N, C-alpha and C positions, 0 to 999 in steps of 0.2 A: 580419484574423489568425484562426487556427484555434482558440486561445482564446476571442475572442470569440461564433465560433459555436456553442463547445461551451457557454459560460455561458448564451447563452439559448436554446439546444435547454433545457438543463438547469432554466431555470427553468417552462419548459411542461411538462415531464416532472412536476415536484416541485408546481403547482400542480394537475395533472390528479390526481397520485395524492392530493394532499391530496380533494381532492373525493371522488373513490372511498370514503379509509379518511379523515376528519377527523382531525386530531391526536388528540383524547381518544380515539376510539376505538381509535385504534392503542394506546394508554397501557393501554387497559383490554385488550387482548390481549396487548400485551407483560409484565402485570404479574406479580411472581413471579419474571417469565425473567431470567438476568443471564448474562451472559459465563461462563464455567467454566476455559475450558484456557488463558489467562495466555499472551498473547501477549510480553508485556515480559519475563516470564522466561525462553520459548523465544529468544531472540534475543539474549539477554546470557549465556549460558552462556560461564562463561570458561575461557581455553586454548586457545579457537579462532575463527574466524571463523562466523558463523552464518545457511545461506542461508534466505532468503526467496524462495522459485519463485513468480514470477508466471504463472499463466493467463490469457493473452492474446491472442486470437482475431486482435485487426487492427491498425492504428495507424492512423493520421491520417496520417503521414508516410512510413510504409512499407506501408500496404494490406494484403491479405489476408499473415497468418503461417503459418495453419495451415488447410488446406479440411479435416480432419478434425478436429475438436475435440471431444474427447467429457472436461468435466471431471473426471468421477469416475475415468476410469479414468486422465488424466494426474497428477491430484492422488496418487494411489496410487501411480506410478511414481514420482514423486517425492519422497512420504516413502518409500520404498522406499528410494531412492538417497539418502536422508542430509538432506535439508528442516525445516528447525526450523519453520517455519510457510509459509503458503500464501496468496499475493495475489491475489485475484478480484478480477478488472474488471466492474463493474457496470454500467457507460455500455453499453446498445448501440446506438445510431446512428453514432456515432465507433467501438468497440471491440471492437462484436461479445457483450456481454457480456449479462447477465440477472442479478436480483438472487436469482433461483432457482438458480444455480449455487451460490452459499453454502452454502444448504441444503442441496443436494445435496454438496457438496465434506466440508462436516461429519459429513454421515450415513455416508457412509462414508470417513473418515480419522480416525485421532487428534490429529492436528496444530492448531494453531490458525489462522485465516484470519483474514484483513485483507480489509475492502471496499476495494478499490481505486475510487477514483470521485473526483466534483469535486464535493466538500462544501458547498454554498451556504446551508444553512438545518438548523436544527436536527431538522426531521423526519426527515433521510436519519440520523441516527444513531439513533434511535427506529426506524427501517426496520431500519436494520443489525440491531441487535439480535432482532428478530421473525423476519430470515432465517438466524440463530444467528453471528454473526460473533462473533467475539475484538476484535477493534482495528478502527479506523477511520483512514482518511488523511484529516490535517488541512493544505489548502494555504495556508501565509501569502500566499501574494498572491492568494488569492483572499475574502480575509477581513479586515475590520480588528479590531484588536487588541481592540476589547470583544465582537465576535461572534466571536472565536477563545476568548476566553474563555470565551463563553457554553459553547460545543461543548464545550470541554473540560470544563466542569465538567459535563453533560452525561453526557459520557460514562464522568467517572468516579463517579459518581451511580451511571450503568449497569452500571457496572465493565467499563465498555469501553477497553482502551489507548487510547491517541493516540497515531501517527504523524506530527510535525509536521512537515510538507515547508519547505525553504527552498530559497533559490537564489542567496544573496544575502545580504554581513554584514548589509544592514539589513535585513534579512529574518528571522535568525540572531537578530539583537538584540530584537526582539519577541517571537520563540519563547522566547527564554532570561528574558524578561519576565514571560511567563508561566508560567514554570516547566514547561516542556515538560520531562518525564523522557524520552523515546523523540525525538531529533531525526533525520531524513533529509535528506541531501543529496543534490539532484538536479542532474544536470551536464546536465540538459536543458531550455533553454529554452522555458517552456510558449507564447510568442508568439507562435515560430514553428516549433520543436520542431528546433532548431541544436543541438550539443552542446557544453558546455564545459567542456573534459578535466580545464582545474586548478582547478576548482571546490573537488574534496574538500580539496585540498593545501591551498589558502585558507583556508577554513573553520575545519576542526578543528583547528590549534591556538588559534582562537578560543574554543573550548569548553569549559566547565570539567569537573574531572575529578567523575565522578558519575553524567554523562548518557551515554546510549546512543544510539551514531551506527549508520546505517546509511546506507551508500552505495547508492545510486540511481542507472541507469543507463548505458549505455555497456559496459555490461562483458562480455567477450568471451572474453577469452582467461586461463589459465593464470597469466602474465604480471601480469595485471590485480587478480587474486587475491589474489599473493603481495606487490603494491605497495600495494594497500588494507589488506590485515595491518599491513604494514610501519608503516602511517601509524597505524595504532591503532584503528580502526573496529570494529565488533562482530559489525555484520552486512550483510551486502551483499543488491538485491534485484533479480533477475534475471530480466527476460521475454524480450528478443527473443531472446535466444542459446539460449536452451532449447526456446521453440517453433518457432524456424525448425530443430533438430536433427530427423533421423530419427528419433533416440533419446532422448529427453531426458534420461531416469535416466543414461546411457551421455555422455551431455553434462555433466552432475552431476560423474560421475565423477575425467572428466578435464578440469573447471577443479578440482575439487578434491584435485586428485593431489598425497602428499606432494612 
């Protein structure tokens, strides 16, 4: 499975990073540094469907999405087009990302950034702070309940918001049990990267009031946006449709046209 390959690669990547900069040294480097732009507030502005625009060069299922990939320029264009936040892929082998993209985008835009990666170790959360992320993605499928709780505690201590991603009712129950505030519903099955389009419809009614709901993946058209708004989600995370568009900012305006 693709996911198995990604996790094996990620384990090797984290061990290499720890060898280069041990956790205690990393903690010293980020002493006093806290996330500052408020991802949760940005994606929950009332009365609108908020956009988390994703900077993603390639994907395991679709290959190269954007040959000419300049995260700073793209981030600026998407901010200008109305994005509430930016999701920055930091996995390099499978998605063409890099941790440095987070720092670059933070420096040259004014909206919050999410570290989009396969978090399997608390070390990666400290890395996210070092590279100036405002939030991290925590995927329930990759973490048992204790690990998820630990990662959320660390993120909260560092004032990072956590977008907790679920794909099923059983994963949603885990997210709720650890008091996740922002719940991402991903319609893409990470085991084989196929789409399960009815996932949002099935899970939204099971989420208690007061949670922030983010719909992820498979959002391509203005009709998709209208449908998700009707369902009561607060934000949408869109990558592929923007990265494959000749003009990503124009695509945002098309998707969110009244």
